[in-house]
C-alpha positions as CSV (number, residue, x, y, z in Angstrom):
1,X,-36.4,40.6,18.5
2,X,-36.3,38.0,15.1
3,X,-37.6,34.5,15.8
4,X,-36.0,31.4,14.2
5,X,-36.6,27.5,14.9
6,X,-40.0,29.3,17.3
7,X,-36.9,30.9,19.8
8,X,-36.6,34.8,20.5
9,X,-33.0,36.1,19.5
10,X,-32.4,40.6,20.9
11,X,-29.8,42.3,19.3
12,X,-29.4,44.8,21.6
13,X,-25.9,46.3,23.5
14,X,-25.4,48.0,26.6
15,X,-24.6,45.0,29.1
16,X,-24.9,44.9,32.3
17,X,-21.8,43.4,34.1
18,X,-23.1,40.4,34.5
19,X,-24.0,39.9,30.4
20,X,-19.9,41.0,30.0
21,X,-18.9,38.7,32.1
22,X,-20.8,36.1,29.9
23,X,-19.3,38.0,26.0
24,X,-16.4,37.5,28.5
25,X,-16.4,33.5,28.4
26,X,-17.0,33.2,24.9
27,X,-14.2,35.3,23.4
28,X,-11.9,32.8,25.8
29,X,-13.6,29.8,24.8
30,X,-13.6,30.7,21.2
31,X,-9.9,32.1,21.0
32,X,-7.0,30.8,22.0
33,X,-5.6,34.2,23.6
34,X,-8.2,33.3,26.6
35,X,-10.6,35.0,28.3
36,X,-8.1,37.8,30.0
37,X,-7.3,39.2,26.8
38,X,-10.4,40.4,26.2
39,X,-11.0,41.7,29.7
40,X,-7.9,43.7,29.9
41,X,-8.8,45.4,26.4
42,X,-12.1,46.8,27.7
43,X,-11.6,46.5,31.8
44,X,-8.2,49.2,30.5
45,X,-9.6,51.2,28.3
46,X,-10.5,54.7,30.0
47,X,-13.5,55.6,27.2
48,X,-15.1,52.6,27.3
49,X,-18.5,52.3,26.4
50,X,-21.1,49.7,27.2
51,X,-23.1,51.2,24.2
52,X,-20.1,50.1,21.2
53,X,-20.2,46.3,23.1
54,X,-23.2,44.4,21.3
55,X,-24.6,40.9,21.6
56,X,-27.4,38.3,20.7
57,X,-29.5,36.8,23.4
58,X,-30.6,33.7,22.2
59,X,-33.9,32.7,24.3
60,X,-32.3,35.1,27.6
61,X,-29.0,32.9,27.0
62,X,-26.0,35.3,25.6
63,X,-25.2,33.3,22.4
64,X,-22.7,36.0,20.1
65,X,-20.9,39.7,20.2
66,X,-19.1,41.8,19.0
67,X,-17.5,44.8,19.4
68,X,-16.9,48.0,18.2
69,X,-14.0,50.2,19.1
70,X,-14.1,53.7,18.2
71,X,-11.2,55.0,15.9
72,X,-10.2,58.4,14.7
73,X,-8.6,58.0,11.4
74,X,-6.3,60.7,9.6
75,X,-6.7,61.0,5.5
76,X,-4.7,64.2,5.6
77,X,-5.4,66.9,7.4
78,X,-9.1,65.3,8.2
79,X,-10.2,63.0,10.4
80,X,-12.9,60.0,9.9
81,X,-14.6,58.4,12.8
82,X,-14.2,54.6,12.1
83,X,-15.4,51.9,14.0
84,X,-13.0,49.6,14.4
85,X,-15.6,45.9,14.4
86,X,-13.6,43.0,16.9
87,X,-13.9,40.5,19.0
88,X,-16.1,39.0,16.9
89,X,-17.2,35.6,18.4
90,X,-20.5,32.8,18.6
91,X,-21.0,30.0,21.1
92,X,-20.5,27.0,19.0
93,X,-24.3,26.0,20.2
94,X,-25.4,28.5,18.5
95,X,-23.5,28.3,15.1
96,X,-25.6,28.4,12.4
97,X,-28.2,31.2,13.6
98,X,-26.5,33.8,11.4
99,X,-26.3,35.4,15.4
100,X,-22.8,37.4,14.4
101,X,-24.5,39.1,10.5
102,X,-27.6,40.0,12.5
103,X,-25.1,42.3,15.1
104,X,-23.2,43.7,12.4
105,X,-26.5,45.3,10.8
106,X,-27.6,46.5,14.2
107,X,-23.9,48.1,14.8
108,X,-24.3,49.4,11.0
109,X,-27.3,51.1,12.0
110,X,-25.3,52.6,14.8
111,X,-22.6,54.0,13.6
112,X,-24.9,56.1,11.0
113,X,-27.0,57.0,13.8
114,X,-23.8,58.6,15.7
115,X,-21.6,59.8,13.9
116,X,-19.2,57.1,12.5
117,X,-18.2,58.1,8.8
118,X,-16.6,54.8,7.6
119,X,-15.4,51.0,9.6
120,X,-12.5,48.7,9.1
121,X,-12.8,44.8,10.4
122,X,-9.7,42.7,10.1
123,X,-10.5,39.5,9.4
124,X,-9.0,36.4,7.3
125,X,-12.9,34.6,6.6
126,X,-13.3,37.4,4.3
127,X,-16.4,35.7,2.7
128,X,-18.4,35.7,5.8
129,X,-18.3,39.2,6.2
130,X,-18.2,40.5,1.8
131,X,-22.0,39.1,3.1
132,X,-22.2,41.4,5.1
133,X,-20.6,44.3,3.7
134,X,-17.1,44.8,4.4
135,X,-15.0,44.5,1.9
136,X,-11.3,43.4,1.2
137,X,-8.9,46.1,0.2
138,X,-5.6,44.1,0.2
139,X,-2.3,46.0,1.6
140,X,1.2,44.8,0.7
141,X,3.8,44.2,4.0
142,X,8.3,43.1,2.9
143,X,9.9,40.8,3.9
144,X,13.8,40.6,4.7
145,X,16.3,38.4,5.9
146,X,17.7,38.9,8.6
147,X,21.1,40.4,8.3
148,X,24.0,40.6,11.0
149,X,23.7,44.5,12.9
150,X,26.3,47.1,12.2
151,X,28.0,49.2,14.8
152,X,26.2,51.6,17.1
153,X,26.9,54.9,15.7
154,X,28.7,57.7,17.2
155,X,26.5,59.6,19.3
156,X,23.2,57.4,19.7
157,X,22.6,55.2,22.9
158,X,19.9,52.0,22.7
159,X,17.4,52.0,25.7
160,X,13.9,49.8,26.1
161,X,11.2,51.7,26.9
162,X,9.5,53.1,30.0
163,X,6.1,54.3,30.7
164,X,8.9,57.5,31.5
165,X,9.3,58.2,28.0
166,X,6.0,57.9,26.7
167,X,5.9,61.9,26.2
168,X,8.7,61.8,24.0
169,X,7.9,58.3,21.7
170,X,4.0,60.1,21.4
171,X,6.1,63.1,20.2
172,X,7.3,61.3,17.7
173,X,3.9,59.7,16.3
174,X,2.5,62.9,16.2
175,X,5.5,64.7,14.7
176,X,5.7,61.5,11.5
177,X,2.1,61.0,11.3
178,X,1.1,64.7,10.5
179,X,-1.6,64.3,8.1
180,X,-0.5,60.7,7.3
181,X,-3.2,58.2,6.1
182,X,-5.0,55.5,7.9
183,X,-2.8,56.6,10.8
184,X,-4.9,56.3,13.7
185,X,-5.1,60.2,15.9
186,X,-3.8,59.0,19.7
187,X,-5.3,61.2,22.3
188,X,-3.5,61.3,25.7
189,X,-5.5,59.1,27.1
190,X,-5.5,56.5,24.2
191,X,-1.9,56.4,24.6
192,X,-2.2,55.9,28.6
193,X,-4.4,53.0,27.8
194,X,-2.2,51.6,25.6
195,X,1.0,50.5,27.2
196,X,-1.6,48.6,29.2
197,X,-3.4,46.9,26.4
198,X,-2.5,43.5,25.8
199,X,-1.2,44.1,22.3
200,X,1.1,45.8,24.1
201,X,2.4,43.8,26.2
202,X,3.0,41.5,22.8
203,X,6.1,43.3,21.5
204,X,8.8,44.8,22.7
205,X,10.2,48.5,22.7
206,X,13.2,50.2,21.9
207,X,14.3,53.6,22.1
208,X,16.7,55.4,20.3
209,X,18.3,58.4,22.4
210,X,20.7,61.1,21.2
211,X,22.3,63.2,23.4
212,X,20.0,62.4,26.0
213,X,16.9,63.0,23.6
214,X,14.9,60.5,22.4
215,X,14.7,61.0,18.5
216,X,13.5,57.4,17.5
217,X,11.3,53.8,18.2
218,X,10.3,50.8,17.0
219,X,8.1,47.9,18.4
220,X,8.3,44.0,17.1
221,X,5.8,42.1,18.5
222,X,7.4,39.2,20.6
223,X,7.5,36.0,18.5
224,X,9.3,33.2,18.5
225,X,9.7,32.5,14.9
226,X,11.5,32.9,11.6
227,X,9.1,35.4,10.8
228,X,8.6,38.5,12.3
229,X,6.8,41.8,12.3
230,X,8.1,45.1,13.1
231,X,4.4,47.0,14.4
232,X,5.7,50.8,14.3
233,X,9.3,51.9,13.6
234,X,8.8,55.5,13.5
235,X,12.0,58.2,13.7
236,X,12.7,62.2,14.1
237,X,14.7,64.0,11.0
238,X,17.5,64.4,13.0
239,X,18.3,60.6,13.9
240,X,19.2,59.3,9.8
241,X,22.0,58.0,11.0
242,X,20.7,55.7,13.8
243,X,17.9,54.2,11.5
244,X,19.9,51.2,10.6
245,X,20.9,50.9,14.4
246,X,17.9,51.1,15.4
247,X,17.0,48.3,13.2
248,X,19.1,45.4,13.7
249,X,18.4,46.0,17.9
250,X,15.3,45.4,17.0
251,X,16.3,42.4,15.0
252,X,19.0,41.2,18.0
253,X,15.9,40.8,19.7
254,X,14.2,37.7,17.9
255,X,17.6,36.0,17.1
256,X,15.6,32.8,15.7
257,X,13.4,35.4,12.9
258,X,14.6,34.8,9.5
259,X,12.8,37.0,8.2
260,X,11.8,40.8,9.0
261,X,8.4,42.1,8.0
262,X,7.3,45.3,8.2
263,X,4.2,48.0,6.2
264,X,6.6,50.2,4.8
265,X,5.3,53.5,3.1
266,X,7.9,54.4,0.5
267,X,8.6,57.7,2.7
268,X,10.2,55.4,5.4
269,X,14.0,55.9,5.9
270,X,13.2,52.1,6.6
271,X,12.2,51.8,2.6
272,X,15.2,52.2,1.0
273,X,17.3,49.4,3.3
274,X,14.4,46.9,2.5
275,X,14.6,47.7,-1.0
276,X,18.7,47.1,-1.1
277,X,18.3,44.2,0.7
278,X,15.9,43.0,-2.1
279,X,13.1,43.1,0.5
280,X,10.3,40.4,-1.1
281,X,5.8,41.6,-1.3
282,X,4.1,40.6,0.8
283,X,-0.2,40.3,0.4
284,X,-1.3,41.0,3.5
285,X,-5.6,40.3,2.8
286,X,-6.6,41.4,5.9
287,X,-8.4,44.9,6.0
288,X,-11.6,45.1,5.6
289,X,-13.9,48.1,4.9
290,X,-17.8,49.6,4.9
291,X,-18.9,53.3,3.7
292,X,-20.8,54.2,7.4
293,X,-21.9,57.1,5.8
294,X,-20.8,59.3,2.1
295,X,-21.7,62.5,3.0
296,X,-20.8,62.7,6.6
297,X,-16.7,61.4,5.0
298,X,-17.2,64.2,2.4
299,X,-18.0,67.3,3.9
300,X,-15.0,65.7,6.7
301,X,-12.6,65.8,3.2
302,X,-13.8,68.6,2.4
303,X,-10.8,71.2,3.9
304,X,-8.4,68.1,2.2
305,X,-10.1,67.7,-1.2
306,X,-10.0,71.8,-1.7
307,X,-6.6,71.5,-1.0
308,X,-5.8,69.3,-3.0
309,X,-7.5,70.7,-5.9
310,X,-5.8,74.1,-5.8
311,X,-2.7,72.4,-5.8
312,X,-3.2,70.8,-9.3
313,X,-2.4,72.2,-12.0
314,X,-5.3,70.1,-14.1
315,X,-8.5,71.9,-11.7
316,X,-6.7,74.7,-9.9
317,X,-7.9,77.6,-12.3
318,X,-10.9,75.3,-13.7
319,X,-14.6,75.8,-12.4
320,X,-16.4,71.9,-11.7
321,X,-19.3,70.0,-10.2
322,X,-19.0,67.1,-9.8
323,X,-21.4,64.1,-8.6
324,X,-19.8,60.6,-7.2
325,X,-22.6,58.1,-7.2
326,X,-21.0,55.4,-5.0
327,X,-24.7,52.1,-4.6
328,X,-27.3,54.0,-4.1
329,X,-25.9,57.6,-2.5
330,X,-24.4,60.6,-4.5
331,X,-22.4,63.3,-3.3
332,X,-22.0,66.8,-5.1
333,X,-18.7,68.8,-5.1
334,X,-19.2,71.9,-6.3
335,X,-15.4,73.4,-7.3
336,X,-15.9,77.0,-8.4
337,X,-13.0,80.1,-7.6
338,X,-10.9,77.6,-6.0
339,X,-13.5,77.1,-2.8
340,X,-14.9,73.4,-2.4
341,X,-18.2,73.3,-1.1
342,X,-19.5,69.2,-1.0
343,X,-23.6,68.7,-0.4
344,X,-26.3,66.2,-0.9
345,X,-28.3,68.5,-3.5
346,X,-28.0,67.4,-7.4
347,X,-27.0,70.3,-9.6
348,X,-29.8,70.7,-12.1
349,X,-27.4,71.7,-14.8
350,X,-24.5,70.2,-16.6
351,X,-21.8,68.6,-14.4
352,X,-19.5,65.9,-14.8
353,X,-21.0,62.4,-12.9
354,X,-18.4,59.7,-11.9
355,X,-19.7,56.2,-10.8
356,X,-17.3,54.5,-8.6
357,X,-18.0,51.2,-6.2
358,X,-17.5,51.3,-2.2
359,X,-14.4,49.6,-2.3
360,X,-12.7,51.6,-5.1
361,X,-13.1,54.4,-3.4
362,X,-12.2,53.8,-0.1
363,X,-9.4,52.8,-1.6
364,X,-8.8,55.8,-3.2
365,X,-9.8,57.7,-0.2
366,X,-6.7,55.6,1.8
367,X,-3.9,55.0,-1.2
368,X,-5.3,57.0,-3.5
369,X,-6.7,56.7,-7.2
370,X,-3.8,54.2,-8.5
371,X,-4.4,54.8,-12.5
372,X,-4.2,51.7,-14.3
373,X,-5.8,48.3,-13.5
374,X,-9.5,51.2,-13.1
375,X,-12.4,50.2,-15.3
376,X,-12.9,53.0,-18.4
377,X,-15.6,54.4,-17.4
378,X,-13.7,56.0,-14.6
379,X,-10.7,56.1,-15.7
380,X,-12.5,58.7,-18.4
381,X,-12.1,61.1,-15.5
382,X,-8.6,60.1,-14.6
383,X,-7.0,63.6,-14.1
384,X,-10.3,64.6,-11.5
385,X,-9.6,61.4,-9.9
386,X,-5.9,61.6,-9.5
387,X,-6.1,65.0,-8.1
388,X,-8.8,64.4,-5.7
389,X,-7.1,61.3,-4.2
390,X,-3.3,61.7,-5.3
391,X,-1.3,58.9,-4.3
392,X,-0.5,58.9,-0.6
393,X,2.1,57.2,1.9
394,X,-0.6,55.4,3.9
395,X,0.4,53.2,6.6
396,X,-1.8,51.4,9.5
397,X,0.5,50.6,12.8
398,X,-0.6,47.0,13.6
399,X,0.2,48.6,17.6
400,X,-3.0,49.5,17.2
401,X,-5.0,45.9,16.3
402,X,-8.2,46.0,17.8
């Protein structure tokens, strides 16, 4: 409990049903999508835990709230427990009291205590969340002018999504994203819930079928605007000849769109199509990140990092002791005889010391060490950092927005 201007402020979680209804009321007042949008997201989540709903009460009245959406996000073969922060709202009558920051501080401690590794927040008010410890990491989308569609290739047909095809697209998702950094691990329960959530309803999904087998699918946002995002576009290797056909059929669903935007890793078959049609890069300033637990993050990354060091010509036959410092936290990476151990114990002997700030470290984990444009003290160890954090074909699908 804290006080401000003589008022009692309590920040806590696990709201009762009546309290949750009041939280939905605040969200409905603050966002144009309306109250039902937020209520459906939680009511239709079979894994929802009231412990993830946090709120601030002022003199006994609920005045602000922030929701944690637990996501499991891949980093190569590792999986990082991620606290996705959303549904941030404050009653206009109680703004200026720092309630949201108080909630975020309490949630940070909660995440540290309950096994979270990192936190993700999608926002436009960057300065506001920077003060709470989240760091903006820019990404790039690509925009291409909509082209006239070609003919339907032999052997392929297009069908709309129906729930009976859920297992088919789940299989494609798993095949395409195996070890793909930044993608969400979608369990069976997650998939079953996902197709009922508001974000799914705000998009259209088409399936590409070849010889009675679903080999690709695409999801495009449901907007009647000149710029429209493709939220997700995944395929099996055997669908190569039908990729452009699926893309054009998605575009046909948006007759008023002039540009089609997508977040595309370079190994995606649409990436080359976009480049051939002079796609323009579009900076996306939305994802903000916070390191919750450096030690648990690197313990989970250990098998992935060991594999990378073993496969790198520079490091494979070396013995390395690396002390990585991020803020006030330090982690020791001890690599000997092709085995890597991770601990918080700093050795007494000689070691390679690398200091990196939180924003850059999370960037390395998600996208890889960029090399160019890095600080001199870090660039000195570029070879080691490139071995630990090679470039990733990373992507976050907008279907997983929260």
